[in-house]
N, C-alpha and C positions, 0 to 999 in steps of 0.2 A: 531271299539268299537261299542256297542250294543247303538242303539237310534240315533245315526249319521249317515248321509249323506250329501258325500262329495258336497262343491259347491265350486265355485271359476271361474276360465277364462272358463271353458269348462261348468260349469252349469248354467252362465251367457250368453252364447251363441256367447263367443269369442273363435277364435282356440288358444288350449295351443301354447304359444309361449317362448321365450328365451328372448324375451326383456321385459324391465321395462318401458314404456313409460310414467306412469303417477304416481303420489304419493301413491296412493294407489294400486298400481300395475296393478288393474282392477275395473270394476265397482264398484264390489259387496265391496271392501276395504278388501280383502285376505292379503294383504303384503306378499303373499307367492307365491314364483318361483316356481310354481308346475315343468314345464320343465327343471330345473336345473337339468345336469347330468355329468357335468365335475367336478364340486365340491361334497365329497360326505364324510359322517363321515369316511369312510376308507382310503381316501386318503387326509385330512384336515391337514395333518403334512406337505405335500409338499406347503403349500400356504405359499406365499413369499410377500413381498412387490414389486410393478413392479415400480410406479413412485407415485409422490408426486406434488400435484398444489398449490403454494402459492399464500396469498391473504395479499395486504397492510396491515401493523401493523396499521398505524391510522384507517384503515377503520372497525376494531372491528373484532366480530366471524362470519365466514360463516353459514349461515343457509338455504341455498338454496339445499334442499336434488335434487342428479341430477337426470334426466331421460335417459335410456339408448334405443336406438332404432338401431338395425342393429350395425355398427362398431362405433357408434359416440355416446358421452354421450354429454349431456344439461345440462348446470347448469348456474346461476347468482352468484353475489358474493356480499360482502359487499361494493367495491368499485364501484358500480354503473356499472357494466360492465354483460353484457349476454354472455356467449360463448359456441361455438360447440367442441368438441375436439375428437380428435381418443381415442376410447376407449379402446384400449391396449397399447396406449404410450402416453395419456395426450396431444399430439402436439396439439395446436390450429387449427382448419379449419378456424373459422370465429369468428368475437365476434361483440358486438351491443354496444355502448355508450347509455346510457339510456338518459345522458346530452343533446343530441339531440332533446331529447322531454319535452317541458315543460321548468319550472325554477326550480332552485334550487338543492341540493345535494341529490340523493335517493340512496337505495341498493334494493337489490334484498332478499325476505326472505322469499319465498315459493318456491314451488318443482314446475318445468313445467310440461305441458301436451303436449304429440308430438301427434297429428293426423290430419286427412287429408292434410297430408303434411306442416304442420305448426306447430308451437312453441307455445302455450300459456303459459303466467307469469304474473304475477302482481310486484308493487315496495310499498316503502314505503311512497309515495304521494298520492297512491290512482288510480292510471294509470293501467290499463290491456292492455296488449301488444299480438301481433298477429306476428310474423315472417316466413318469407318464411324458411322451416326447411333445406333445400340444400345449400341457401346464405346466411341467415340470415337477408336479406332484410325485412325492415318493411311492413308489409301489412294494419296495422290499429294499433293505439293507442288511447284508449279511457278513458278520467278521469271520473270513475266511482262515485267516491265521492268526493267531493272539500272540505269537511270540514275540516278544521285544524287541523292534526294530523291521519285523517283517513288513514288507512293503510291495505296492502293486506298480510296477513299470510297463509291465507287462501288458498292451490293449487287448480287451479281450475279443473275440469272435462270435459270431453266430452262427449255428448251425443246426437246421433239423430239432427245434424245441430245446437246445441248450444253449449255454453260453461257456466259453472255456478260454481261462485264463493261468496263467504262471505267477509264484510267488516266489520273492528274493528275499534280502535282507542284507541291511550294512553291520551284520555281528563281527564281519571280520575286520570293522574300523574301530571297534572299542577300545584298542589300547591293552597293551601288556599287563595291564594289572585285572586285566576280564580274563576271566576262566573260560578261554577258547576253546571250543566251539560248541554248539548243539543244533544249530538251525537246518533244517531239513527242507530242500527247494523242492515244489511239486508243482503238477498241472493238474487243475481242478476243471471238471465239468459239473456243472450246474442249471438246475432246471430254470428256465426263463421266466416262468411264471412266480416262483416261489422263494428262487433262490436255494433253493436245499440241494445238497452234495448226490450227485448221481455216483461219481466215481472220482477218486484221484490217485494220484501216478508220485510216487515219492520216488526222487532221486538219488536219493541217499539211504541207509538201512538207518536204523535208531542208534545214534553215536553213542560209545561206551567211553569210558574213563580209561585213559592210556597213560597212567602216570600224572608227573606234575610238570608245568613249566620251570625256569630257573630260580623265579620269584616264588616257591612253591605252589600257586595256584595252580587248581585241576586243569588238567588238557584232555579234551575230548575228542574222537573222531570215528569216521570220517564225518565231515559235518560240510552244509553250503551247497555246491551245485544249484545254485539260485534259477530259476528261471524268468529273463530279463526282458525278453521279447515277446512280441505276438504271434501266437500260432497261425498256421494257415492248415487249410484242408485242403484235400483233393475228393469235390464228391461223388466222382464215379468210382471209388475204391472205400470211400468213409473213412479215410485216414488223414492222421494229423500227424503233422510234422512240426517239429520245435526243436532250438539248441538251449543247450545248458551251461551255466556258468562253473568257473574250477572250484574244487575243495578249499575250505577255512581252513582245517585243519584234517590230519590223517590224510590216508589216499585211499579213496574208493567211492563205490558206486557210481552215477553216470553222470562224472562230471565230465566238461569238454565234449559234449557227447550229440549225436543228431538222433532223435527219438522218432521215430514212425510207431503212433498208436491207433487202435481201432477207436471210430468217436463214438460205438455205441457202447463200449465196455470199458475203453482205457487199456485191454491188454497188449501186449507189445505185439507189433509184426516184424518190426527190427531194430536193432540201436547200432550204431557205431560210434566209437570214441575215437575223435581226432587228435588228442594228446597224450601220451604214455602216463605222464606225471605230472600234475599241475596244483601247487598247494599255494595260496598267497592270503596274507593278512598286511595290513597299515606298515607294520614292522619291516618288512621287505625292502620298502622305499627309502628308510633310512640309512645313513652312513655311519650312525655310530654304531660301534659293534656291539655293544650293550644291547641296544634294541635288535640286533641282528640275531642276538641268540632267541629271538621270538618270533622268527619267522622260518617257518616249516622247508626243509628240503634248499636252504639257500645254498649250503656249500657244495652240492650238488647240481646246481644252477638249474633245478625245477620248481623255483617260485616265478613263476611265470605270469600269470594275469592274463593267460590266452582263451579267455573263454569263447564261446559262442553268443554273443549278444543280439546278433543281427537276425532279420527273419527270415525265413525259408521263401524261394521260388518256385513255384511247381509249373511245369512246360513240357511239352513235347518239342523233340527234335532228334534229327536223327532217325526217327522210326520209333524210338522210346519215350514213354513218359520218365522226367526226370524230376527232381528236386536240387537245385542248388542253395548253398549260404555260404556266406563269409565269415570269415573269425579274423579274431583280434591279431593272430599271427600273420595277418598279411595275405592268407590262402584264402580264394574263394574255390570251394568243394562244389563237385556235380557227383551226383549217385543215381544210380537207378531206382526208380522210386518204390516197384515194387519189393527189391532185394537188399537194397542198403549198398550195393555193390559198386565201387569207386569206378566211374567213366572218364573225369579227368578231372585235375586241378591245376590252379595257375597260381603262381607265386607274385605278388602284385606289389609289395612297399617289405622291407627288411624287417625283421621281428626286432622288437623292443623290449629286453626282458625287464620282469619288473612292473609293468605297466598297459603294455601292448597298446596305447594309445596311438601308434604307426599304423595299425591295421584297420580292418574294415570294421565299423562301429555298428551301426542299426538297421542298415538295408539296402536291396536294390531292386533296380526295377528291370523289368520283362517286357517288351513293345509287340509281342507277336516276332520279330524278326532277329533283334540281340539284346543282350542282357548289357546293363549300364553299373558300373560298380565305382564307386571313390573310396579310395585311401584316406584316412584322417590327418596325423602331424607325421605324414610319410617325407618330410624334406623335399621337395613340397609333397603335400596332398595332391593326388593325380585322379584323373576323371577317366573311365575306361569304357570301350564299346568292345565286347567280346560276343564271337558265333558262339551261338550256347550249344551246339553239335560237338564241338571239338576243343572248345578254349581258345582260337585263334583270337590274339588281339587285332581290331581291325583298325582302331585308332585309340591314343592316348592324347589328355591334354593336361598338363599340368597346371597346379593353381598359377593363375597369371602372375610374373613376378614382379610386376608392379603393385600387386595387393596392397601392400604394408607401407609402401610411399605414396600412393594416391588417396583421397578421401576422408575421411574420419580416422583412419587408423595410421595415416602418418604424423599424428600429433601424440601416438604411442609407440614408438619403434620398440621399446624395450616390452610392449606386451604383446603386439600381433605377430602371429603366426600363419604360415598359408598350408590350411589344412581343413579338411571337411567332417565337421562333425556329423550334419543331417544324413540322413536314408536319400538316397535318389529317387526323383520321381521323372516321368515320361508323361507327354503329351504329342500328338501327332506331329513329328518332325522336329521334337523338343526336349531339349532335357535340363531340368531344373535342379540347381544344387547351391547350397550356400557355403560360406565361408568363414574362416575365424578372422581373416581380414575384414570383416564385416558387409561384404558383399555377396550379396544374393542373383545368380548368373542362369540366364538360359545359354543352353549350347545347341548347336546343330546337331541332329542323332546321326545325321550323313557324315559330316566332317569332325565333328568335337571343335567347330570353332566357336567362339562367343559372340552371340548374336545379338545379347542385352545385358546390361549390368545396371544396378542399381544400391547405392552406397546407402548402407542402414542406421551406419554410426553419425548420427545427426539427431536435431531435436525436433520432435512430430507435435502437432495437436491432435489431442485425443478426444473420440467423440464420446467420453464417459467424464470428462473433466481433466482440465490442468494438460500441461504438456508431460511430455514422456521422450524416450532417448532410445534408440536403437544400439544394437551392440553387436558382438561377433552372433553370427545365425544360429540358432539352437539347435543342439542334438536330442536324441530321445523322438526325433518325427521328420519330418522333411515338409517339403512345399506339398500344397493341399491346392488341385486344379480344379474347380467345377463352375458348370453354368457360364463360362465368360469370367471368371474373377480366379486369381491366384492368390492364397495366404500364405505367410511364414512367420516363424515365431521369432524373437530376437534376443541374446542372454544364453550365451554356452558356459556349461561348467565348470569347464578348463581355462578359459579366456575371457578375462572380465577387465574391461576396460573403464575405467574410471568414471564415474557419474551422480551426481545428487539428484536423479530424477529415476522414477519408474521405467521398467523396459515394457516392451511394446510387442504387438503383432500387429503385421501390415498386410491390408488388403491392396489388391492390382487387379484394375479393369481397365478396358480401353473407353 
C-alpha cells in the first residue's frame, strides 16, 4: 500500500515469534500474529474446536485474555484463580489461588504479560502479581492502590526492567448516597524484580470538597480519569502511550486524554485531551429526574462517558511515526507520535450519550499495511480496514444481519445485539473478531468477506470437568492467535444470554 511502512514486532526490535506473550502481542500494540503460518485463508475451513475450559457460573464472565508462550497458555479467571495450561489440550499445569494474598474475593479481569521468566497480572482489588512462569510460585504481590473499588483491567506491559500498568475504579457506580468522588486514576512503573514503585503518573489532582450533593453528601472533585487499557511503548524513543477515562465528579485533570510519557521517568512528553468536558456517574443513565440531580453536567449535555478505554497502536505511515487510538465516541484518532499533533481522525459510529457503547471499546490491530477497527453496539457494529496514512476507508463489513436469527442467539431475540465487544486481532490474511450475537468470525483482510464463523452459544464439554456454555464473545480482550491455535473468551458484560452453566474459553486448531 502506498504510504505505509510495516511496523510491529520486527520494527520494534523484537524477533518475529509465534508466541502471544502480552495483551497487545508486542510493545507497539499491533495485535498482529505476523509469524502465524499454520492457519491461513486457504485452510481456514479445517479449523475445529479442540478444547473448552469452563469457569464457575456464580463467578460471572471471564475477561482475562490469555497469553501464550511456547506450549503453555496463561490466563486468569473470574473465580480468583490464575492458571497455566497446556496450550494444545487445556490440561492445567499449575494454578495460583489469589485468596492466599490479602483478604476478600477477587477476580482477574486483565490479560497477563509473560516476560523475564515471570508472569505479571492484576486483580480487582488493586493488586499486581508476579509469578514464576514455570511453577506458578509467587515472587511478589503489591497492592498498588488500596482505594475502595480500585481495580486493574489495564493489562501490564514489560519494558527494560519495569512493568507498566494503569489503575481505574468503579467508584462512580456506588449510587447517590455515596459522597462522590475521590478516586485518582494513575499509571505506575514498577520494578519487575520487586514490584516496588519506580514512578507514578496521576491523571487528576488531589480531589477537594466542592460543596454537597442534593442529599447533603459531600461532593468532591475533580476525580476519576481511570486508566482502563494496556499501555503501549515505542522502544525507539522510550515513550509510553495510554488513554484515560472520564471524570467521575468535577471537571479537571487528564480525563479523556492521550498521554505520552517518558518510560524512564514518567515525565510528560505531550498530552492531548480529546473531549472538552466529560463527567459521568451511574445516575447519568437514569430516567428518574431525582436521580439525574446527581449526574454532573447532565443539563448541558456533557455527561458522556466518552473515555479512551482502547489501547493505542504505534506505527509508521506516510513517512511519519504515528500513534492511533479509538474512543467510545466512535472516533479513531491518529496523532504524530513525537508531538501529539492530530494527523487525521475518522468518525466510525454515531455517538451515544450516557454510555458510549456504540463506539470503539478495547483495541484495534495493525498488520503492517492496514488498521483494523471495530465498533461496538453501533446498530450494527461494523469492522473497518483503514489506510493508516490518511484514514481512507478501504472496506467495511457490518456485523452480519442474520447474526440474531441464526445459531444459539435465535432463541433469544430480545437479548441479541449486533455488535463487537472484543479488541480486533489479525494474522496474515485474516481478521478475527467476535460479536454479541455469539459468533466468532474470521474475515479476509483483503476484502472484509466473512471466511469462517463459529457459533459459541452452545453447550461444550470442558477439560476441567462438566459442561460449560458459550455466550456473547467477551470484551476486555480479543482473539489470541499463537502457534497454530486460536483462543477466544465468551461472556460479554453487557449482553447476557440465559444459562445454568458456567461460561467458557474456547481453543481452536486444525
